[in-house]
SEMARPA-495061 format. One record per residue: residue in one letter; x, y, z of N, C-alpha, C, CB in turn. Coordinates in steps of 0.001 Angstrom, whole numbers, padded with zeros to 6 digits, always signed. Glycine has a CB too. Layout:
N
aXYZXYZXYZXYZ...
END
This chain:
260
m+141138-123775-063281+141024-123977-061830+141406-122698-061115+141919-125154-061353d+140594-122225-060150+140856-120923-059543+141464-121032-058161+139589-120129-059467t+141865-122213-057746+142530-122355-056466+143964-122749-056685+141820-123378-055586a+144785-122479-055660+146194-122783-055782+146421-124284-055731+146989-122087-054688s+147529-124712-056317+147899-126109-056233+148095-126505-054781+149167-126385-057045t+147687-127697-054443+147860-128153-053068+149257-128681-052809+146848-129222-052746c+150111-128654-053810+151488-129128-053651+152435-127952-053722+151849-130178-054729a+152982-127529-052595+153922-126428-052582+155230-126873-053222+154155-125922-051146t+155877-125979-053953+157159-126241-054576+158144-125180-054138+157036-126278-056110d+159399-125358-054548+160443-124439-054121+160244-123036-054661+161782-124956-054548d+159457-122886-055739+159277-121556-056313+157960-120911-055882+159337-121635-057823t+157285-121453-054868+156085-120796-054382+156449-119480-053710+155321-121708-053410p+155592-118478-053804+155924-117163-053246+156057-117191-051727+154870-116150-053642r+156841-116280-051204+156835-116044-049762+155513-115383-049422+158055-115157-049307t+154874-115873-048377+153478-115526-048123+153308-114883-046754+152595-116764-048231l+152559-113771-046737+152199-113054-045521+150731-113361-045225+152446-111502-045670v+150450-113950-044085+149086-114344-043729+148581-113450-042603+149028-115841-043308s+147409-112851-042806+146825-111974-041786+145374-112357-041535+146922-110492-042215v+144953-112166-040280+143551-112347-039888+143012-110982-039496+143398-113385-038706h+141969-110543-040175+141425-109200-040001+140339-109155-038924+140866-108693-041321d+140004-107924-038539+138811-107646-037732+138798-108392-036404+137575-108003-038512v+139942-108381-035706+140010-109020-034396+139393-108068-033375+141490-109386-034010m+138199-108399-032907+137418-107588-031976+136839-108519-030912+136279-106794-032719p+136377-107973-029798+135797-108864-028780+134730-109794-029323+135211-108050-027668e+133871-109287-030204+132772-110115-030703+133216-111143-031745+131704-109234-031295t+134415-110988-032318+134872-111960-033321+135859-112976-032761+135510-111237-034481l+136212-112889-031481+137260-113754-030940+136968-115252-031098+137461-113439-029486p+135734-115729-030911+135505-117164-031132+135830-117594-032561+134060-117514-030815r+135458-116780-033543+135776-117118-034932+137277-117021-035189+135016-116195-035896v+137929-116037-034582+139378-115920-034742+140072-117148-034156+139901-114629-034065e+139606-117609-033008+140160-118830-032409+140026-120008-033376+139448-119151-031071r+138882-120111-034013+138668-121205-034968+139639-121078-036141+137203-121207-035479l+139820-119870-036624+140768-119664-037719+142186-120019-037309+140717-118223-038198l+142589-119592-036124+143948-119889-035668+144146-121393-035494+144244-119160-034346a+143108-122096-035085+143207-123547-034985+143429-124168-036363+141942-124129-034336l+142714-123655-037369+142912-124134-038737+144322-123820-039224+141876-123509-039681l+144775-122596-038977+146110-122195-039427+147187-123036-038751+146349-120703-039142e+146987-123324-037465+147936-124177-036759+147936-125593-037345+147601-124219-035258a+146749-126108-037653+146666-127441-038236+147340-127495-039603+145210-127873-038353e+147274-126392-040342+147904-126327-041659+149359-125863-041584+147116-125397-042563r+149865-125696-040361+151257-125283-040129+151573-123929-040767+152214-126342-040674v+150620-123027-040633+150804-121661-041126+151320-120803-039984+149473-121079-041705y+152525-120290-040132+153145-119467-039094+154275-118677-039736+153672-120342-037899p+154439-117389-039400+153672-116603-038429+152379-116051-039027+154522-115457-037901v+151495-115594-038135+150229-114979-038535+150163-113589-037922+149001-115848-038092t+149691-112619-038704+149495-111262-038215+148010-111047-037922+150017-110218-039245l+147690-110597-036712+146314-110395-036268+146001-108907-036267+146086-111005-034859l+144999-108500-037045+144644-107100-037199+143583-106735-036165+144139-106811-038636v+144004-105962-035161+143190-105699-033984+142486-104350-034099+144051-105741-032722v+141179-104344-033817+140364-103126-033786+140203-102704-032332+138963-103351-034468p+140835-101606-031905+140865-101283-030467+139560-100767-029887+141910-100274-030220g+138674-100167-030710+137587-099386-030161+136382-100136-029658+137152-098468-031143g+136500-101431-029449+135373-102214-028955+135386-102370-027448+135369-103568-029596a+134527-103254-026961+134381-103463-025514+135360-104541-025049+132916-103865-025154w+136629-104193-024987+137670-105146-024589+137676-105285-023067+139072-104689-025105d+137364-106472-022577+137442-106719-021140+138730-107481-020823+136198-107511-020646r+138935-107822-019569+140187-108473-019163+140388-109819-019848+140210-108664-017656t+139308-110553-019979+139418-111871-020607+139825-111753-022068+138094-112628-020494a+139217-110822-022790+139540-110639-024201+140967-110133-024376+138556-109669-024852l+141387-109204-023519+142756-108697-023599+143772-109788-023271+142937-107510-022652a+143431-110643-022331+144326-111747-021989+144527-112670-023184+143772-112539-020796r+143482-112832-023989+143615-113676-025167+144585-113054-026169+142247-113904-025820l+144518-111735-026345+145484-111064-027227+146910-111276-026729+145177-109555-027321r+147097-111145-025418+148448-111339-024859+148930-112761-025104+148464-111030-023345q+148044-113722-024957+148422-115116-025195+148842-115316-026647+147258-116061-024842w+148093-114751-027561+148457-114892-028973+149798-114230-029266+147371-114288-029866q+150018-113063-028665+151294-112387-028865+152440-113224-028280+151266-110982-028223q+152214-113813-027130+153239-114657-026511+153523-115909-027334+152811-115053-025105r+152532-116364-028091+152732-117522-028969+153455-117156-030261+151395-118157-029299g+153801-115895-030414+154580-115469-031566+153804-114817-032678+155281-116607-032109h+152488-114660-032510+151703-113973-033528+151909-112465-033395+150199-114337-033405e+151970-111801-034518+152155-110348-034516+150794-109660-034463+152953-109887-035771l+150663-108669-033578+149457-107845-033546+149681-106599-034383+149077-107467-032092a+148643-106165-035069+148703-104967-035897+147484-104111-035621+148790-105327-037397g+147592-102816-035891+146460-101911-035736+145553-101959-036945+146939-100493-035504h+144234-101820-036698+143262-101945-037792+142099-100988-037562+142746-103405-037910g+142393-099679-037693+141348-098684-037486+141079-098454-036007+140071-099111-038184w+139879-097947-035731+139470-097760-034337+138143-098466-034063+139351-096260-034005h+137081-098063-034768+135785-098726-034599+135491-099745-035706+134679-097686-034559h+136159-099609-036868+135904-100466-038017+134462-100315-038507+136192-101927-037663r+133951-099133-038390+132647-098805-038961+132560-097292-039071+131471-099383-038092v+131639-096820-039884+131508-095382-040100+130227-094869-039462+131528-095051-041601g+130307-093652-038917+129125-092998-038395+128484-092081-039412+129468-092227-037162r+129280-091706-040419+128787-090839-041500+129656-091093-042722+128814-089311-041086y+129160-090670-043878+129916-090829-045116+130603-089516-045477+128995-091293-046265g+131810-089641-046007+132618-088462-046318+132520-088027-047765+134044-088726-045984g+131336-088010-048339+131172-087542-049714+130839-088666-050682+132424-086844-050168w+130728-088284-051965+130264-089221-052986+131224-090398-053174+130077-088495-054307y+132551-090135-053113+133505-091223-053295+133346-092270-052188+134945-090677-053314h+133176-091802-050961+133003-092726-049847+131731-093553-050031+132957-091958-048514r+130646-092910-050463+129395-093641-050674+129550-094688-051772+128262-092670-051030l+130252-094326-052857+130472-095277-053944+131354-096426-053475+131107-094576-055157h+132416-096108-052739+133317-097126-052206+132548-098094-051299+134481-096466-051431a+131684-097539-050468+130890-098376-049562+129949-099295-050327+130089-097503-048601r+129368-098771-051376+128400-099568-052147+129083-100707-052900+127644-098673-053136l+130275-100441-053450+130939-101411-054308+131910-102321-053559+131670-100695-055397i+132531-101790-052485+133636-102522-051877+133472-102705-050376+134927-101814-052157s+133429-101579-049652+133688-101619-048208+132452-101646-047317+134502-100455-047837r+131269-101435-047896+130063-101333-047079+130255-100244-046017+129730-102700-046414d+130151-100552-044730+130182-099475-043728+131425-099515-042856+128957-099550-042851v+132567-100031-043369+133729-100187-042502+134875-099221-042784+134232-101569-042616a+134884-098530-043910+136038-097714-044306+136030-096371-043577+136042-097488-045834e+136340-096395-042283+136192-095189-041462+137160-094077-041855+136393-095534-040008h+138298-094378-042451+139215-093323-042875+138581-092385-043904+140479-093938-043450l+137697-092908-044741+137156-092121-045837+136214-091025-045368+136444-093016-046801a+135821-091052-044113+134978-089995-043554+135805-088880-042916+134022-090580-042525l+137158-088998-042948+138033-088089-042218+138960-087336-043156+138847-088852-041190d+139452-086171-042671+140515-085482-043392+141860-086000-042893+140408-083936-043210a+142952-085443-043442+144285-085948-043105+144568-085842-041608+145351-085186-043889e+144168-084743-040993+144406-084573-039561+143642-085613-038752+144005-083165-039116g+142397-085865-039139+141598-086857-038430+142144-088259-038590+140177-086813-038908i+142639-088584-039786+143239-089904-040014+144485-090071-039154+143589-090097-041508g+145329-089037-039126+146533-089105-038306+146213-089298-036832+147356-087851-038488a+145174-088605-036351+144782-088744-034941+144270-090153-034655+143701-087707-034576l+143489-090720-035589+142973-092077-035392+144116-093091-035344+141983-092445-036516i+145082-092955-036264+146209-093884-036304+147032-093795-035017+147100-093595-037527s+147287-092579-034550+148064-092406-033318+147323-092985-032121+148370-090922-033079r+146025-092773-032053+145222-093313-030960+145245-094828-030969+143786-092810-031050c+145159-095410-032170+145207-096860-032308+146524-097409-031775+145017-097266-033773h+147640-096804-032153+148951-097279-031718+149088-097199-030196+150064-096465-032392a+148647-096080-029615+148792-095880-028172+147993-096907-027372+148348-094472-027792w+146882-097371-027922+146018-098313-027203+146768-099574-026804+144812-098681-028056f+147608-100080-027666+148301-101341-027381+149184-101199-026141+149152-101781-028597g+149965-100121-026068+150790-099900-024885+149962-099702-023636+151682-098710-025091d+148830-099013-023780+147958-098793-022629+147429-100113-022064+146792-097887-023019q+147331-101136-022901+146817-102434-022452+147933-103411-022079+145948-103046-023535g+149174-102930-022060+150284-103805-021713+150704-104756-022813+149935-104585-020520l+150352-104441-024058+150723-105256-025208+151955-104669-025882+149554-105356-026209d+152714-105500-026567+153855-104998-027320+153383-104037-028395+154651-106154-027944a+154157-102989-028637+153785-101991-029637+153775-102616-031030+154752-100792-029594p+152716-102423-031795+152653-103005-033142+153489-102202-034134+151198-103075-033625e+153964-102881-035163+154732-102231-036219+153887-101925-037447+155901-103096-036612l+152801-102681-037645+152004-102592-038865+150636-101981-038588+151843-103974-039495y+150197-101115-039507+148842-100572-039464+148157-100869-040790+148855-099038-039174v+146915-101356-040703+146119-101653-041893+144783-100933-041753+145914-103203-042079p+144479-099952-042595+143188-099281-042486+142059-100227-042868+143155-098029-043372p+140898-100108-042236+139764-100947-042632+139487-100842-044122+138517-100559-041845a+139287-101988-044757+139051-102088-046202+140247-101587-047004+137802-101298-046592w+141407-101496-046376+142637-100993-047019+142456-099583-047589+143072-101946-048140a+141496-098838-047068+141195-097495-047573+141894-096468-046684+139648-097238-047613m+143093-096035-047079+143874-095125-046252+143272-093730-046205+145291-095050-046762g+142615-093319-047288+141968-092016-047281+142896-090868-047617+141359-091773-045958r+142477-089663-047198+143131-088431-047652+144323-088042-046787+142133-087298-047670i+145314-088902-046770+146557-088589-046082+147704-089015-046982+146636-089293-044687a+148672-088139-047159+149801-088438-048035+150677-089526-047429+150629-087175-048298r+151259-090347-048277+152148-091383-047772+153327-090776-047013+152653-092253-048922s+153820-089651-047471+154955-089022-046793+154595-088607-045373+155438-087808-047581a+153311-088280-045122+152882-087861-043787+152896-089015-042794+151490-087258-043852l+152842-090238-043285+152825-091390-042387+154143-091569-041653+152502-092643-043161a+155219-090985-042179+156520-091078-041498+156496-090374-040146+157623-090477-042373e+155569-089433-039952+155460-088704-038696+154580-089428-037677+154912-087321-038953l+153982-090533-038076+153078-091291-037215+153796-092519-036652+151809-091715-037995p+153253-093175-035623+154054-094129-034842+154279-095508-035454+153420-094312-033549f+153469-095922-036413+153671-097250-036980+154845-097251-037959+152394-097732-037681e+155501-098397-038091+156633-098527-039006+156202-098882-040421+157591-099571-038495r+155081-099598-040552+154617-100057-041861+153118-099841-041985+154966-101544-042078y+152703-099579-043230+151295-099340-043522+150899-100167-044739+151019-097825-043764e+149800-100900-044593+149366-101768-045692+148251-101119-046494+148902-103124-045155y+148427-101129-047799+147415-100699-048762+146918-101930-049514+147989-099625-049754l+145866-101765-050283+145367-102894-051070+146440-103397-052031+144103-102491-051849s+147288-102488-052535+148288-102864-053530+149621-103295-052944+148513-101731-054453g+149852-103082-051651+151131-103469-051090+151383-102842-049731+152232-103098-052030v+152664-102784-049347+153044-102370-047998+154094-101271-048081+153576-103573-047177l+153870-100207-047309+154756-099052-047268+155619-099084-046014+153948-097752-047325s+156939-098888-046167+157820-098629-045044+157830-097122-044829+159269-099193-045294a+157270-096653-043714+157064-095222-043526+158385-094447-043476+156277-094977-042252e+159383-095001-042812+160640-094271-042631+161422-094134-043921+161496-094959-041598s+161544-095221-044679+162351-095191-045898+161579-094715-047118+162911-096554-046169g+160253-094805-047073+159455-094475-048244+159399-095580-049270+159983-093253-048878l+159971-096749-048969+159911-097869-049898+158533-098517-049852+161004-098902-049575f+157992-098760-051038+156686-099398-051155+156865-100741-051847+155683-098495-051936a+156339-101788-051244+156446-103136-051787+155100-103549-052370+156908-104139-050697p+154948-103565-053688+153702-104052-054284+153617-105570-054133+153611-103646-055782v+152593-106045-053433+152456-107481-053164+151015-107895-053475+152832-107822-051673p+150815-108867-054360+149460-109335-054662+148757-109864-053420+149501-110420-055732m+147431-109737-053432+146600-110105-052283+145534-111109-052697+145943-108857-051664l+145329-112134-051859+144194-113039-052002+143198-112771-050883+144657-114521-051986g+141916-112796-051209+140867-112606-050217+139747-113614-050428+140317-111178-050280y+138846-113702-049447+137808-114741-049472+136479-114241-048916+138265-115957-048681e+136348-112952-048671+135154-112392-048037+134065-112209-049102+135480-111030-047329a+133337-113270-049375+132343-113261-050444+131057-113882-049940+132858-114014-051690d+130077-113033-049639+128823-113521-049069+127673-113525-050064+128449-112687-047883t+127939-113145-051310+126918-113198-052358+127536-113859-053589+126370-111760-052700v+126684-114280-054508+127171-114900-055736+128026-113918-056524+125996-115396-056596a+127572-112674-056618+128313-111677-057393+129682-111409-056778+127516-110372-057485r+129733-111277-055472+131023-111046-054824+131934-112265-054983+130825-110720-053331a+131386-113450-054883+132201-114651-055037+132833-114697-056423+131356-115909-054795r+132080-114361-057458+132634-114357-058813+133744-113318-058929+131529-114077-059852a+133509-112132-058393+134518-111074-058482+135784-111445-057719+133956-109759-057947v+135627-112014-056522+136798-112364-055720+137550-113538-056338+136382-112701-054283r+136843-114502-056915+137520-115607-057602+138407-115083-058727+136491-116608-058162l+137876-114159-059519+138661-113589-060612+139859-112823-060070+137790-112668-061478w+139635-112006-059047+140718-111259-058395+141822-112209-057925+140171-110443-057199n+141440-113285-057254+142418-114236-056731+143177-114939-057856+141725-115268-055847r+142469-115281-058922+143127-115958-060037+144225-115066-060630+142094-116338-061125i+143914-113802-060804+144902-112853-061343+146080-112704-060389+144252-111474-061600n+145787-112598-059107+146850-112338-058143+147722-113558-057865+146256-111848-056857r+147202-114751-058055+148076-115923-057951+149132-115893-059059+147246-117234-058030r+148724-115483-060241+149691-115372-061338+150707-114274-061059+148971-115096-062665r+150235-113142-060571+151141-112045-060255+152123-112437-059160+150353-110812-059833a+151656-113224-058195+152524-113633-057085+153663-114519-057576+151710-114371-056012r+153399-115376-058562+154473-116220-059083+155571-115370-059705+153926-117215-060115a+155196-114264-060337+156185-113390-060961+156939-112563-059930+155513-112474-061964r+156251-112113-058904+156867-111226-057917+157607-111967-056820+155825-110354-057301g+157175-113175-056511+157813-113931-055446+157238-113677-054069+159252-113629-055427w+156186-112862-053976+155535-112539-052709+154030-112592-052873+155970-111154-052205l+153333-112893-051776+151879-112976-051791+151354-112634-050401+151402-114391-052235r+150188-111987-050345+149471-111787-049090+148173-112592-049114+149178-110278-048851i+147847-113228-048004+146561-113899-047820+145850-113195-046671+146739-115445-047533g+144756-112506-046986+143989-111779-045986+142707-112532-045649+143666-110363-046478i+142557-112911-044387+141433-113737-043956+140549-112934-043004+141931-115042-043274h+139239-113023-043185+138287-112386-042286+137613-113438-041406+137232-111590-043086p+137161-113052-040218+136669-114041-039248+135574-114959-039760+136167-113341-038055q+134715-114458-040651+133589-115262-041128+133900-116047-042398+132404-114373-041375d+135135-116004-042902+135423-116586-044213+135170-118089-044284+136847-116309-044581l+135346-118786-043177+135106-120228-043194+133629-120575-043347+135643-120854-041927e+132756-119563-043219+131313-119787-043351+130777-119266-044678+130570-119120-042202l+131646-118695-045503+131216-118063-046745+131525-118942-047957+131888-116702-046902r+131305-118392-049143+131306-119169-050378+132686-119630-050836+130685-118367-051456l+133739-119002-050355+135084-119359-050806+135890-120067-049725+135823-118120-051260a+135214-120704-048798+135905-121365-047691+136851-122461-048186+134889-121956-046718e+136419-123257-049133+137275-124334-049618+138470-123776-050398+136469-125299-050500s+138249-122694-051118+139358-122035-051812+140403-121544-050811+138839-120857-052664l+139954-120994-049692+140872-120568-048634+141687-121749-048128+140099-119919-047472r+141029-122864-047844+141746-124024-047319+142797-124525-048318+140755-125152-046982q+142454-124527-049599+143406-124993-050600+144592-124045-050726+142719-125147-051948d+144336-122753-050624+145450-121803-050698+146383-121959-049500+144923-120360-050771l+145827-122200-048329+146669-122395-047150+147567-123624-047315+145798-122539-045890r+147068-124640-048014+147884-125834-048253+148887-125626-049381+146992-127021-048576g+148571-124708-050277+149415-124523-051445+150579-123583-051256+148605-124041-052549y+150450-122626-050334+151511-121639-050113+152135-121894-048752+150960-120179-050207r+153372-122364-048756+154006-122861-047539+155199-122038-047076+154438-124263-047747h+155627-121055-047834+156803-120268-047452+156344-118990-046759+157686-119936-048695h+156146-119046-045449+155548-117941-044713+156607-116965-044206+154727-118472-043546s+156248-115691-044159+157168-114645-043709+156437-113645-042837+157816-113932-044907r+157217-112823-042161+156691-111665-041446+156723-110444-042353+157495-111402-040152y+155884-109469-042053+155832-108260-042866+157175-107529-042882+154741-107331-042350a+157912-107615-041801+159193-106920-041736+160138-107362-042838+159840-107145-040390a+160005-108600-043301+160922-109117-044316+160782-108382-045648+160682-110602-044523l+159638-107778-045886+159427-107079-047152+160386-105905-047331+157996-106589-047240t+160549-105114-046297+161325-103886-046423+162700-103993-045805+160587-102749-045796e+163023-105133-045213+164375-105348-044724+165310-105784-045841+164373-106381-043616r+164729-106305-046945+165530-106823-048040+165415-105908-049241+165102-108247-048406r+166536-105581-049871+166543-104773-051084+166673-105693-052296+167698-103729-051053p+165979-105395-053392+166011-106292-054543+167391-106466-055141+165086-105794-055591d+168269-105426-055057+169595-105569-055643+170485-106462-054791+170242-104206-055821h+170022-106833-053570+170785-107743-052727+170284-109170-052841+170727-107293-051285d+169148-109376-053483+168539-110706-053477+167735-110899-054757+167637-110900-052228e+168401-111156-055843+167736-111216-057133+166803-112409-057263+168755-111257-058225g+166998-113433-056417+166191-114629-056578+165007-114710-055655+167022-115810-056381d+164785-113694-054808+163738-113825-053805+163013-112505-053658+164317-114279-052455g+162023-112301-054542+161255-111069-054475+161925-109913-055182+161009-110704-053056a+162803-110175-056139+163478-109100-056853+162460-108183-057505+164440-109666-057904g+162711-106898-057400+161819-105932-057995+160617-105607-057151+161374-106414-059297v+160558-106125-055934+159385-105897-055092+159315-104477-054590+159388-106845-053923t+160451-103861-054243+160393-102569-053598+160634-101424-054573+161393-102512-052484e+159967-100315-054295+160184-099104-055076+160035-097925-054138+159189-099002-056282n+160706-096827-054449+160624-095646-053597+159469-094776-054039+161939-094851-053626v+158630-094366-053073+157436-093601-053425+157566-092137-053041+156215-094198-052756r+158731-091704-052622+158907-090306-052257+159532-089522-053374+159746-090184-051017
END
């Protein structure tokens, strides 16, 4: 069986739930997802916001409402699409994984730093609380050293393999579940990925569930619903790097490591 048990137990991992690709054009789908998450008593939720779209007053007001309801906003690139490819690796990554969204891979370190800083500043410019977390589109951070992120405004940066605390240099490897599968081949690959990561999460004590706006319309929608029912110990991203494994052997021990 490739879905999580629908009966949560005391040893289920602490779970970080995020909704990706929050843009003006995806807001109706995001609303539907948040309604599902609320019905399943999933809280808190981190919303990954793409600033570079056509945000009008109504759309911005919705972000403020979600923030006021206790959801955390995070930065998620700028346009969430690429205008050009940054070489053979980027083209291969696009073909196999990211399609046309991994905008960091078209940039050098200076360009990535400028994009991240611009993303962070946008939230304050719109009267929103400053976000602590940044997630590059497709989790593709690109050609910027982890140590360089300490000079940028976000406190935490998410990679496909885990979450980095920029100031301390601590990296928390956390398994990830995803559901963005619009073809048979992708569905098979994502099912296998999820099966492996559910096992890894039991060992580590932590899990991430990354949801995209269209996931309820794709091939793994029922798997998503079952995972939401199966993982009930929800946390904020800040909890990952606020706790040291030598202080808490029973809850995520061994999660953090220093990458500097």
